[in-house]
Residue, then its C-alpha position, 0 to 999 in steps of 0.5 A: m313301321r313298328k308304330a304302324e304295327e302296334m296301331k293295328r293291334r290296339g282296338f278289338t276285332l268284331v268277333e272280339t266285340v260280339v263276343t263281350v257284347g254276349i258276356i254282358a247281355a248272360l250276366a245282366a239276364v241273371v243278375y237283373p232279375t235278383v237284384v230287382k227281386q231284392f229291392d222288392s223285398a227291401d220295401p216290406t222290410r223298410a216299412a216294418e222297420d219304421l214301423n216299429s221304429l215309431r212303436t220303439g218311440l211311442e213306448s219311451f215317450g209313454v214311459n218319458v210323460r206317463p200316462r200321456l201318450p202323444k197326439d202326433i208324431e211330430d211329438l216325438a221329434n220336437a219338445i212338448r210344449t204346453v200351447a195349443p196346438d201341442s197336445a196329447s192323445d186324449a186332446s187335453l195339452y200337456t203340462l209343465t211336468d209333462s213337458a219337462s219330462w220329454l226326453g226325446p228326440y224319441i225317432g229319428a226323422s226330422i219333423a216340422a213342429t207345425a206338421a199338420a194332423n195329415d201331412t206326410v211325417i214319413t215316407t216309407g217303403y213302396g213310396a206310402a205316407i205316414l201321416n202325422r196324427l196317429g189314431l185313436y183304434d177302437l176295435e169295439l167299432n165296426a167290430a165285423t172289420g176289425g175295429d177303425t179308427v175315432a176322432t181325436g178328442s173323443p172320449a179316450s175310453d172308446a179305443e184301447f190302441i193308439s195307431v199309426r197310420i198309413k196311406g197309399l200301399s195297394g194290397a200287395a204291399f198292405n200284404a208283404i209288410n202284413l206277411l213281416i208283422d203279423g206272420p203268416g198264420e192269418a191265411s185268408a184276405a179278412d184275416r190279414r186286414f181284420k186281425g193283428r196289430f197290422r189292420c186296413p178295416r172299412a171293406a167287409a169283404p175284402a180281396q186278395t188284390d184291393a188297394c188299402v185306403e188306409a192301414n192302421f199300426l196298432v202301436v201301444p195300449t191307450r191309457r184309461 
């Protein structure tokens, strides 16, 4: 008899179940938007951190292998070689002295030494792709749209900066990353795209919502 009474006491009544479900639903309604907002804010932060890590790596490489700067991001992860396709930003081959001066790796990413120019070597915030080939960024080329990259192998005097190239950013994603890197002083869409360290050239009259075909983070000055 006592066992039967204990069995009856186990489980929940319909009222208890309804109340429990209601509490869980109310908590979810409060917590879910906060969690989503945190994930959204993590994307630009991750992208900015990845870009700044690359800048630190490039600066360290430049100190060790002076006066050379790398043509590809993979040179920050793998010991540089004195044979093609490894070469410096001006397309000249590294020397034995350069190779001996390399004290990396300079970044935490694992990148194949055989990575091609337009291979994705880092997937950053918003699922955007950071490409292996670094850009030579010429501020005077298409100056009305904030400059542009020139082909590797062009005279280094044509370009003022080495840039990290990023593909796959929506307009909102570009703006969010730009805010972290360049700050709130760039008020218009044109200012955000054509000024500061984080740029998206090529469209003369950009709209806030325009996707960014290829963003460029101006990392370090070229050595001329």
